[in-house]
C-alpha positions in Angstrom: 120.8 45.1 97.2 122.4 44.9 93.8 124.0 41.6 94.5 120.6 40.0 95.4 119.1 41.3 92.2 122.0 40.1 90.2 121.8 36.6 91.8 118.0 36.5 91.3 118.4 37.4 87.7 121.1 34.8 87.2 119.1 32.1 88.8 116.0 32.9 86.8 118.0 32.8 83.5 119.4 29.4 84.5 115.9 28.1 85.1 114.9 29.3 81.6 118.0 28.0 79.8 119.2 24.5 80.4 122.3 24.9 78.3 123.4 27.8 80.5 122.8 25.7 83.6 124.9 22.9 82.2 127.6 25.3 81.1 127.6 26.8 84.6 127.9 23.4 86.3 130.8 22.4 84.0 132.7 25.6 84.8 132.0 25.3 88.5 133.2 21.6 88.5 136.3 22.6 86.7 137.1 25.4 89.1 136.6 23.1 92.1 138.8 20.5 90.5 141.7 22.9 90.1 141.3 24.4 93.6 141.5 20.9 95.1 144.1 19.4 92.8 146.6 22.3 92.8 147.7 24.0 96.0 148.4 27.7 96.1 151.8 28.7 94.8 153.9 31.0 96.8 156.9 32.6 95.0 159.6 34.8 96.3 157.6 38.0 95.5 154.3 36.8 96.8 154.6 38.9 100.0 155.2 42.1 97.9 151.6 41.6 96.5 149.9 40.4 99.7 151.3 43.0 102.1 150.1 46.0 100.1 146.7 44.3 99.8 146.6 44.0 103.6 147.6 47.6 103.9 144.8 48.7 101.6 142.2 46.7 103.7 143.5 48.0 107.0 144.2 51.7 106.2 142.5 52.3 102.8 145.8 53.6 101.4 148.4 52.1 99.1 152.2 52.6 99.2 154.8 50.4 97.7 158.3 51.2 96.3 158.2 48.2 94.0 154.6 47.5 93.0 151.9 49.4 91.1 148.5 49.3 92.7 146.5 47.1 90.3 147.1 43.6 91.5 147.2 44.4 95.3 143.9 46.2 94.8 142.4 43.2 93.1 143.6 41.0 96.0 142.1 43.4 98.5 138.8 43.3 96.7 138.8 39.5 96.6 139.8 39.2 100.3 137.0 41.7 101.2 134.4 39.8 99.1 135.5 36.4 100.5 135.3 37.6 104.1 
């Protein structure tokens, strides 16, 4: 699979380059900190993004009177990748 090759390449590069490994660990630690420190924010229009994303995952189609497809598609891809 392409993901396995990409992961293998990335891990090999980290083994070769200590600075890249340190940079990766700093970025990962920062992201974990922000995820744990700040809870998700739900605004009044959050559902207008999440519902079309669910629709894309369930039916493979997109329809919305108020939203363009970009962000709901991104959410659908993230949800699919995360499981």
